[in-house]
N, C-alpha and C positions, 0 to 999 in steps of 0.2 A: 088839597085841591086848589085850583087857581081859576078865577073868573075875572078876566081883564080885557081892557080895550086899548089897542095900540093906535095912536093917531100921529101923523107926520105930514108936514107939507111936502117933504121930499124924502123918500125912503133910500135913496142912493147912498148917502153916507153910512147908513146902517148896514147895507149890504156890503159896502167896502170894509167896514169894521169886522163883519163876520168873516170875510175872506182873509183878513189879517189875523183874526183869532184862530181860524182853522185853515192854515195854508195848504194842508194836504187833502182837503176835502174838495174833490173834483166838482161836485154839484154846486157848492157855494162859489167855487172859482168861475164856473160857467155863468152863474147869476151875476157875479160881479162884472164879468166881461160884457154881458148884455146891458147892465146898468150904466157902464161907462160909455158904451156905444150909443145908447138911446136913453138918456136919463128920464125922458117923459114917460117911459113905460113904468117907472117907479115913482111917479109924482104923488099927488094928493092921496093919502092912504088912511083908511080906517078899518081895523081888523078887530073883530070880537073873538077872543081866544078863551076856550075852556079846556083845562088840562087836569090830569090826575096822575098820581104816582102810586104804584102798589108793589108789594114784595111778598112772594110766597116763601115758605120755610125752605131754606137751603138754596134759594134761587136769587139771581141778581134782580135789582129793582127794574120795573118796567113802567113806561109812561104812555099816556094817551092824550092826544090833542084833537080838538075840533076847532077849525078856523073858518070864519065867514067874514066877508067884507069886501072892501074896494081897494085895489092897488092901481094907481093911475086911473085909467078909465075901464079897467078890467074887473069884473066881479069874480071873486074867488070863493069856492066852497070846498073844503078839504078835510080829511081825517088822517091822522098819523099815529101809529102806535109802534112800540118796540122798546128795546133796552135803552138805558140812559146813554150808553156809549155807541148807539147806532149812528149818531151824527159823525163819529170818528171812523165809521165804516167797519167796525169789528163785530157787531151783533146784528141779528135779524131785525127787520122792520117791515112795516107795510104802510102804504100811503095810497090814497085814492081821492079823486075829486074832479072838479071841472072849473074851467076859466072861461067866462063869457065876455065878449066885447062887441059893441055895435059896429066896430070897424075891424075887420080881420087883419088889416095891415099891422095893428099892434100885436096880434097873436103871432104873426110871422116873425116879428121882431123878438118876441119872447122865445121862440124856437131857436133863434140865432141867425135868421136869414137877413141879409141886407135888403132894405126896402126903398123903393122910389114910388111914392103914391101917385102914379100916372092914371090909374083906372079905379073905378068904384067896384070893389069886390064884395061889399056888403058885410053883414054881421057874421060872427062865427063863434065857435066853441071848441075848446080843447078838453078832451076827457083823458084821464090817466089812471093807471092802476099799477102799482109797484109792490113787489114782494121779494125780499131776500136781503143780502148784505152787499154794501158797496164794494167791499174788498173781494169777495168771491163770486158775486154775480147776483143780479136782480132780475127776476122775471118781469118783463116790461110790456105793457099794452098802452099805446098812445094813439089817439085819433084827432084829426083836425076836421071839423064839420063846418062847411060854409054854405052859401046859397048855391045849390046844385053842384056841390064840391065835397068830396070826402077823401081824405088821405088817412090810412091806418097803418100801424106798425105793431107787430107782435113778435117778441123774441126775448133777448137777454141784453142787459147793459151791465158794464163792469168798469170799475175805476182802474185806470192805468196812469199812475203819476197824477198830473194835473188835468188829464183828459178822461173822457168817458167813451168807452167803446160800445158800439151797438151792433148786434148781430141778430138777424131774424128775417121775417117775411113782411113785405109791404105791398099795399095796393093803392091805386089812385083812380078815382072816377070823377070826371069833370064834364059838365055839359058844354062849357066853353073854357078852355084852359088859357086862352090868350090874355085876358086881363090879369090873371094870376102870374103869368110869365112876365108881363110888363111891370107888375108891382115889384118883382124881385130883380128888375133890371135886365130882363132878357127879351127886350123888344126886338122883333125880327121883321125884315122886309116881307110884305104881303099880309101882315096881320091886319085885322079889322073886320073880317067877314065871319069870324067865329070858327073854332075848331073843337069838336068834342074829343075827349081823350079818355081811354081806359087802359090800365096797365097793371101788371103784377111782376114782382121780382124778389129775389133774395138779396139782401143788402148787408154789407159789413162796413161800418164807418168808424174811423178813429185816426188820430194824428193827421188830420187834414187830407185823408184819402177815403173816398167812397167807392167801394167795389160793388158793382151791380151785376148779378149773374142770373141766368135763367129768365131774362127779361122777355116778356111777351105783351103785346097790346094792340090797340087799334086807335089810329089818329085819323079823324074824319071817317073815310071809308077804306083806309089803307091799313093793312096789317104790318106789324114790325116785330122783330125778335133779335136777341143778341146778348152780348156781354160787354160791359163798359167799366172803365175806371175813370173817376173824376178826381183830379188832384187840385186841392185848394191851396191857398197861401201865396200865390203869385198875384199879379194885377187882375187877371181873369182866370176862371177855372180852366184846366186843361183836360180835355176829354180824349180818351184813347180806347181802342177795342174794335169789335166787329159787330156789324148790324146787317140783317137781311130785311129789305124793304119791298113792299109792293110797288111803290112808286117814289120818285124823287125828281124835283125840278132844280137843276143846278143854278138857275137864274136867282133863286133866293139866296143861295150861298154866295154867289158873286156880288149880290147886293150888300152883303155884310162887309165886303172888302172895298168895293168901288163906290158904294152908295146907290140906292135904288133909282134916283132920278137919272143917273148917268147911264142907265140901261134901257131907258124908255125914250123912243123917238116921238117927235111932235105929231107925226101923221101915221105912225105905225109902220112906215116903210123905210124912210131915210135913216141914216146912221144917227144915233142920239147925239145931241150937241151940248149936253150938260157936262161940265167938267167932273172928273173923278173927285171924290171927297178927299180932303187933306188930312183928316184925323180918323183913326180906326174906330169903328163902332161895334165890331163883333163882341158880344158879351162873353165869348169863350174862344179858346183855341182848340183845334181838334187834329187828331192823327188817327184816322179810321180806315178800316177795310170794309167796303160796302159791297153787297150783292143786291142788285136791283132788278125787279121784273120789268118795270117801265121807267126809262130814264128820259127826261126832257131837259131842254136848255133854251127856254124862251122860244124864239122863232125857228130854231134849228130842228132838223128832222128828229123824230122820236126814235129811241134805240130800245130794243127789247133784250132782256137777259144780259145785263152788263155786270162786270165785277171790276173793282178798281180800288186803289188807295186814295183817300182824300185828306189833304193837309190844308188846314185853314188857320190863319191868324189875322191880325189887324192889317197886314200889308200885302198878303198874297193868298191866292187860292191855287193849289197844285194838285193835279191828278197824275197818278202813276200806276204802272202795272195793269193797264187797261186790257180787258179781254171780254 
């Protein structure tokens, strides 16, 4: 048995050493990537570790760990049990626990999302429960609970080379999704009034591609549904697929390309006199097929029952196949 305390002013070198020691372990590789991108997440550390090793007749040794303490500004409480070679991905293991932080921005960083702390999103907690083997599949339940915000995932994760593949069902409930979007760099024209959001979907994520199917939800008072692909790896995510929307205002999409001030006149009547923005601010590019019940475009007349393709990037907004 072992009863020890791990202390470090910075845990980042230790995580990097683990990644070098276990180059084929996708979980450690993901931790090392996060530590490299945001070293403050693995700053001042104190962990109390209690472990034991047991072996039954004719069976491989198994170990059990209890870990409690502080990593950076996050409080960790977790248990881990399984075969001694579970870390290599070849034998079953189970792990469960929670990570608390007074600032949910740090938790988004631990998940692997880029963060820009533009808004106060309050404290949060990650709960996780994992059972299985890294090589053949791990039954995975993860949730991020914030102030009036809950994201949950239930499904399976599996190692594929240096990546981890996730497949399962997800749900999101947010009283106001806007500060969370701004925190991950998705600030949009028209934000500031608050938007409640609820959504469910099947997701498949791996190798920088997120496939979202059977998406249904409610944003504000408007329903939406569809299937999307989100490709990461470029400067901004690329979104493609098809959506059915209760309503859409194209002025917001135009604001991502031209800048919101360039679309607003001083008296609400005359043509706007602000210049177009010189740098793209769209947090994503898109190539979508949209079906919209109510389509608006600023002061232009409202259109009912419209279908069209929308392509958006930092320099242009294009509509095609309008019907």
